Residue frames as a rotation matrix with the C-alpha (Angstrom) as fourth column:
UNK 1
0.579 0.816 0.000 0.00
0.816 -0.579 0.000 0.00
0.000 0.000 -1.000 0.00
UNK 2
-0.300 -0.650 0.698 1.26
0.620 -0.689 -0.375 3.48
0.725 0.320 0.610 -0.88
UNK 3
-0.452 0.094 -0.887 1.37
0.816 -0.358 -0.454 5.90
-0.360 -0.929 0.085 2.08
UNK 4
0.571 0.820 0.052 -1.03
0.788 -0.529 -0.314 8.84
-0.229 0.220 -0.948 1.89
UNK 5
0.474 -0.405 -0.782 1.72
-0.074 -0.903 0.423 11.45
-0.877 -0.142 -0.458 2.01
UNK 6
-0.657 -0.705 0.265 3.39
0.177 0.197 0.964 9.94
-0.732 0.681 -0.004 -1.07
UNK 7
-0.126 0.721 0.682 0.08
0.989 0.143 0.031 10.12
-0.075 0.678 -0.731 -2.94
UNK 8
0.768 0.390 -0.508 -0.21
0.419 -0.906 -0.063 13.79
-0.485 -0.164 -0.859 -1.96
UNK 9
-0.101 -0.887 -0.451 3.34
-0.150 -0.435 0.888 14.45
-0.983 0.157 -0.090 -3.17
UNK 10
-0.615 -0.067 0.786 2.48
0.678 0.464 0.571 12.75
-0.403 0.883 -0.240 -6.49
UNK 11
0.311 0.867 0.389 -0.60
0.950 -0.278 -0.139 14.94
-0.012 0.413 -0.911 -7.01
UNK 12
0.636 -0.169 -0.753 1.18
0.098 -0.950 0.296 18.16
-0.765 -0.262 -0.588 -6.04
UNK 13
-0.490 -0.871 -0.020 3.95
0.006 -0.026 1.000 17.37
-0.872 0.490 0.018 -8.54
UNK 14
-0.440 0.415 0.796 1.35
0.878 0.385 0.284 16.49
-0.189 0.824 -0.534 -11.18
UNK 15
0.615 0.785 -0.076 -0.66
0.764 -0.616 -0.192 19.67
-0.198 0.060 -0.978 -10.64
UNK 16
0.387 -0.536 -0.750 2.33
-0.060 -0.826 0.560 22.01
-0.920 -0.171 -0.352 -10.48
UNK 17
-0.724 -0.680 0.116 3.92
0.046 0.121 0.992 20.60
-0.688 0.724 -0.057 -13.64
UNK 18
-0.198 0.759 0.620 0.47
0.941 0.324 -0.096 20.40
-0.274 0.565 -0.778 -15.22
UNK 19
0.486 0.307 -0.818 0.47
0.200 -0.950 -0.238 24.19
-0.851 -0.048 -0.523 -15.24
UNK 20
-0.601 -0.784 -0.156 2.86
-0.077 -0.137 0.988 23.77
-0.795 0.606 0.022 -18.15
UNK 21
-0.246 0.621 0.744 -0.22
0.922 0.387 -0.018 23.10
-0.299 0.681 -0.668 -20.24
UNK 22
0.788 0.591 -0.173 -0.92
0.544 -0.800 -0.253 26.83
-0.288 0.105 -0.952 -20.07
UNK 23
0.736 -0.667 -0.113 2.67
-0.658 -0.667 -0.350 28.07
0.158 0.332 -0.930 -20.31
UNK 24
0.742 -0.307 -0.596 5.25
0.061 0.916 -0.396 25.37
0.668 0.257 0.698 -21.03
UNK 25
-0.280 -0.939 0.201 8.14
-0.239 -0.135 -0.962 26.65
0.930 -0.317 -0.187 -18.84
UNK 26
0.068 0.383 0.921 5.96
-0.977 -0.162 0.140 25.97
0.202 -0.909 0.364 -15.79
UNK 27
0.713 0.190 -0.675 6.54
-0.193 0.979 0.072 22.22
0.674 0.079 0.734 -16.21
UNK 28
-0.281 -0.917 -0.284 9.64
0.162 0.246 -0.956 22.61
0.946 -0.314 0.080 -14.03
UNK 29
-0.027 0.321 0.947 7.59
-0.807 -0.566 0.169 23.74
0.590 -0.759 0.275 -11.00
UNK 30
0.900 0.423 -0.104 7.02
-0.304 0.780 0.547 20.18
0.313 -0.460 0.831 -9.83
UNK 31
0.388 -0.846 -0.365 10.74
0.620 0.532 -0.576 19.43
0.682 -0.003 0.732 -9.88
UNK 32
-0.406 -0.506 0.761 11.58
-0.164 -0.779 -0.605 22.67
0.899 -0.371 0.234 -8.06
UNK 33
0.339 0.634 0.695 8.98
-0.835 -0.138 0.533 21.91
0.434 -0.761 0.482 -5.41
UNK 34
0.832 -0.008 -0.555 10.19
0.112 0.982 0.154 18.32
0.544 -0.191 0.817 -5.00
UNK 35
-0.082 -0.961 -0.263 13.69
0.716 0.126 -0.686 19.38
0.693 -0.245 0.678 -4.03
UNK 36
-0.462 -0.097 0.882 12.76
-0.233 -0.946 -0.226 22.69
0.856 -0.310 0.414 -2.41
UNK 37
0.582 0.765 0.277 10.29
-0.520 0.088 0.850 21.14
0.625 -0.639 0.448 0.02
UNK 38
0.746 -0.353 -0.564 12.86
0.553 0.800 0.231 18.67
0.370 -0.485 0.793 1.31
UNK 39
-0.402 -0.869 0.289 15.50
0.540 -0.480 -0.691 21.38
0.739 -0.122 0.662 1.63
UNK 40
-0.117 0.474 0.873 12.97
-0.541 -0.767 0.344 23.46
0.833 -0.432 0.346 3.56
UNK 41
0.862 0.464 -0.203 12.19
-0.132 0.593 0.795 20.51
0.489 -0.658 0.572 5.85
UNK 42
0.355 -0.817 -0.454 15.89
0.808 0.513 -0.291 19.93
0.470 -0.264 0.842 6.48
UNK 43
-0.525 -0.597 0.606 16.77
0.286 -0.795 -0.535 23.55
0.801 -0.108 0.588 7.17
UNK 44
-0.159 0.556 0.816 13.81
-0.686 -0.657 0.314 24.41
0.710 -0.510 0.485 9.39
UNK 45
-0.978 -0.207 -0.017 13.45
-0.142 0.728 -0.671 21.04
0.151 -0.654 -0.741 11.09
UNK 46
-0.357 0.924 0.137 9.66
-0.859 -0.267 -0.436 21.30
-0.366 -0.273 0.889 10.65
UNK 47
0.782 0.596 -0.183 9.47
-0.618 0.703 -0.352 18.05
-0.081 0.388 0.918 8.75
UNK 48
0.262 -0.661 0.703 11.38
-0.031 0.722 0.691 14.88
-0.965 -0.203 0.168 8.11
UNK 49
-0.061 -0.375 -0.925 13.56
-0.951 -0.260 0.169 14.82
-0.304 0.890 -0.340 5.00
UNK 50
0.176 0.215 0.961 12.51
-0.028 0.977 -0.213 11.83
-0.984 0.011 0.178 2.93
UNK 51
-0.799 -0.569 -0.195 14.03
-0.257 0.029 0.966 10.73
-0.544 0.822 -0.169 -0.36
UNK 52
-0.702 0.555 0.446 10.82
0.700 0.653 0.289 9.00
-0.131 0.515 -0.847 -1.42
UNK 53
0.277 0.736 -0.617 8.88
0.447 -0.667 -0.595 12.26
-0.851 -0.111 -0.514 -1.08
UNK 54
-0.233 -0.464 -0.855 11.14
-0.582 -0.637 0.505 13.69
-0.779 0.615 -0.122 -3.78
UNK 55
-0.967 -0.144 0.208 10.66
0.048 0.702 0.710 10.56
-0.249 0.697 -0.673 -5.90
UNK 56
-0.256 0.954 0.156 6.86
0.845 0.300 -0.443 10.67
-0.469 0.019 -0.883 -5.56
UNK 57
0.337 0.356 -0.871 6.72
0.020 -0.928 -0.372 14.37
-0.941 0.108 -0.320 -6.47
UNK 58
-0.491 -0.609 -0.623 8.98
-0.626 -0.250 0.739 13.87
-0.606 0.753 -0.258 -9.48
UNK 59
-0.840 0.291 0.459 6.95
0.466 0.819 0.334 10.89
-0.279 0.494 -0.823 -10.70
UNK 60
0.208 0.950 -0.233 3.88
0.676 -0.311 -0.668 13.15
-0.707 -0.018 -0.707 -10.57
UNK 61
0.151 -0.243 -0.958 5.75
-0.422 -0.892 0.160 15.83
-0.894 0.380 -0.238 -12.52
UNK 62
-0.854 -0.515 -0.070 6.93
-0.310 0.396 0.865 13.37
-0.417 0.761 -0.498 -15.15
UNK 63
-0.479 0.769 0.424 3.38
0.764 0.603 -0.229 12.02
-0.432 0.214 -0.876 -15.49
UNK 64
0.427 0.642 -0.637 2.05
0.264 -0.762 -0.591 15.52
-0.865 0.084 -0.495 -16.08
UNK 65
-0.243 -0.607 -0.756 4.73
-0.631 -0.493 0.599 16.23
-0.737 0.623 -0.263 -18.67
UNK 66
-0.917 -0.034 0.398 3.81
0.216 0.796 0.566 12.99
-0.336 0.605 -0.722 -20.48
UNK 67
0.011 0.997 0.080 0.15
0.813 0.038 -0.581 14.06
-0.582 0.072 -0.810 -20.49
UNK 68
0.335 0.057 -0.940 1.09
-0.208 -0.969 -0.133 17.51
-0.919 0.240 -0.313 -21.84
UNK 69
-0.700 -0.651 -0.294 3.13
-0.467 0.106 0.878 15.95
-0.541 0.751 -0.378 -24.63
UNK 70
-0.712 0.505 0.488 0.26
0.635 0.759 0.140 13.61
-0.300 0.410 -0.862 -25.56
UNK 71
0.309 0.871 -0.383 -2.25
0.587 -0.491 -0.643 16.47
-0.748 -0.026 -0.663 -25.49
UNK 72
0.034 -0.362 -0.931 0.01
-0.460 -0.833 0.307 18.62
-0.887 0.418 -0.195 -27.68
UNK 73
-0.912 -0.372 0.174 0.12
-0.050 0.521 0.852 15.86
-0.408 0.768 -0.494 -30.32
UNK 74
-0.285 0.891 0.354 -3.66
0.811 0.421 -0.406 15.78
-0.511 0.172 -0.843 -30.62
């Protein structure tokens, strides 16, 4: 079973990179958030730094980019 927080990271990455549908350079937002959130957690100590959070967010971003590419071909 996939933990709920990993599912949330996936959807945040998907939605942020999905903004690239409106202006393509925004596809990098998901990747920036993936790394930035973990850096923020590490620096502030407000959260636990987890490698798999980055992975889940990036998988969501990559999924959104794939959808954008497919939509642009249609």
